[in-house]
N, C-alpha and C positions, 0 to 999 in steps of 0.2 A: 722408635716405635715399630718400624719395619722389621728390625731384628727380633723384637719381642714376639710379633705376630708370626714371623717365620719359624722361630724356635718352638713356639706353642704348637704350630702345625706339625712339626717334625716329631714332637713328643707323642702326639696322637698317632702318627704313622708308625713309630718305633716303640709303642707302649710296652711291648714285651721284652725289650732289651734294656735291662737296668742300667748298664754302663752308659749307654747312649742317652737315656733319660736324665741321668745325673749330669752328664756333660751339657745337655741342652739347658737344664735347670740352672746350672752355673752361669751360662751365657745370658740367660734371661735375667738373672740377678744383676750381672754387670751392666747390662743394657738398661735395666730399670733404675739403677743408681745413677747412671749417666743421664737418663731422661729426667729424673727427679732434680738433679743438679741444674739442668737447663731451665726447668719450670721455676725453681727457686730464684735463679738469676733473673729471669724475666719479671717475676713478681717484685723482687727487690728493685730492679731498674724502674719498674712502673711506679712504685712508691716514691723513689727518688725524684723522678721526672715530674711527678704531681705534687712534690713538696710534702708528702705524707710520711716519709721515712723519719722516724723519731730516734734520737740518740737517748738511750736510757742509762743514766749514770748511777751505778751502784758500786759498793765495795767489792773488789776482787783481787786475786793474786796473780801477777804477771807470770811468775815462775810456774805456777800450776797450769796455766794455759799453754805455756811452751812445752811442758812435760807431756800434756795430753796430746798436743799436736804431733809431738815426736813419736808417741806410742802408735799413732795411727799411720802417719806417713813413713816412719822408719820401716815398718813392716811392709808397707806397700812398695816402697822404693827398693827394698832389699830383694824382693821377688823379681825385680827387673834388673838387678845387678847394679843399683845405684846406691852410693853411700851417703846417708844423711847425718850431719853432725850439727849440734846446737851448742853454742857457747853463750851462756847467760851469766857468767861470773860477775860482769860489770853492772848487773841489775842489783843495785845496793838497797833499794827500798821497794820490794815487790808488791807490798800492800798499797793499792791505789784505789781511787774512786773514778770510774769511767764506764764506758760501754764495752763490757766483756764480749758480748755477742758480735759486735762489729769487729773487734780485734780477732776473734776466731775466724770470721768470714774473710778478713783481709789475709790472714796467714794461710787459710785454706786455699784461697785463690792463687796466692803467690806460689805456694808449694805445688799445687795442681799444675800450674803453668810450668814450673821447673821440671816436674816429673814428666810432663808430656813431651818436652823438647830436649831432654837429656837422654843420651843413649846409655846402654849397658856399659859399666866400667867407669861411668862419670861420677861426679860428686855434687852434692847440694849442701850448702852451709848457711846456717843462720847465726849471725852475730847480734846479740842484743845488749844494749847498754842503756844507762840512765843518767840524765843530767838534772840535778836538783837546782831549780831556778830560785826558790826561796823556801821558807819553812813549810809552805803549804802546797807547793806545786813542783812538778818535774816533767821532763820530756823523755819519752821512751824512744830510743833510736834503734831501728832494725835494719840490718843489711842481709838480704836474701840473695845469695850468689849461687850460680850453677855453671857447669862446664858444658852446657848444651850447644845447640846450633847457632844461637845468637840471633840478633835482630838487625835488619839493615838500617842504615842511617835514614833512608827515605821513609821507612815505616814508623820509626820511633816517634815522629811528629804526630802520628795518627793513633798511637798505641792506646791512649786513654779515651778514644772516641767509641761510643757504643756501636756494637754490631760490626766491628772491623776485625779482620783477620789477615795475616800476611800469607802470601802464597808459599807453599812448601817447595822443597827442592824438586819434587816430582810434578809440580804444577798445580797441585790441589790445595785445599785449605784444611787446616787442622779441625778435628771434630770439636764441637762446642758451640756455645751461643755467641761468642765474640763480645761478651759482656763483662767478663771477669775483671779486667783491668779498669774498665769504666766504673764498675761498682766499687772497686778498691779506692780509686781516686775520689769518688763522690763521698764515700763514708769518711775518708780521711779529711777531706775539705770541710765536712759538716762538723768535725771536731776541732777545727782550727789547726790541722796538721799539714804535712806536705809529703809528696812522693815524687821521686825522680828515678831515672834509670840510665845506666851505662851499659853498652853492649857492642860487641864486634862479631860479625859473622864468623862462625866456626870456632869461636873462642869462649862463648858464654855470655851470661847476662847477670847484672847485679842491680837489684832494686834497693833504694834507700828510702826509708820511711821514718818520719818523726811525728809522734802523737803526744800532745800535752795531756797530762792527767793530774788531778788533785791527789795529794798524798793521803793514804788511809790514816785512820786514827793511830794505829800502832807505829806509823812512821813519823808522825808529827811530834816533835819534842816541845 
């Protein structure tokens, strides 16, 4: 909010300088999107803590969600010099019944986290696979790996707690609400799934997610 207020003031001051106004407007847009993300996280966490967050199961296509997520984060990471790749060849029955919105939020949080803590020249990879449990149900398995700064062993035990953030190398905390991982875990738990993490400082982090879904009509034989 301080950034938005500051840039707005500068626009008024440099109203006659078109290049400066465009630069300030771009920064306002970035700050606004960041603020909106924090507000949405707080609202989601509030619903979860008050048991008012509802899982809305509807037919959707897993591959379409992955493609759309790639189109957004692939471009964003590319500008930072990070290579994003997605391998979903092992998703054999992409038409499922489940909460598409929560899957998008889970992927968005995991990729935002990977983007934030991976430096230029690094890589972020999503591997998606699917295990069919019976003729009507399957489990989506996701591995989201990055070559970022990693997470200390001490902090991993607190990673999924609300409002927690690890200190950075410079002694400060990363920008954000500290809610992303807590929201991911809560949404996954509500669907009967699981999330775990492996990480080493300086070597990167991998999140492992399993979410059960009913198979869509097209997938049921």
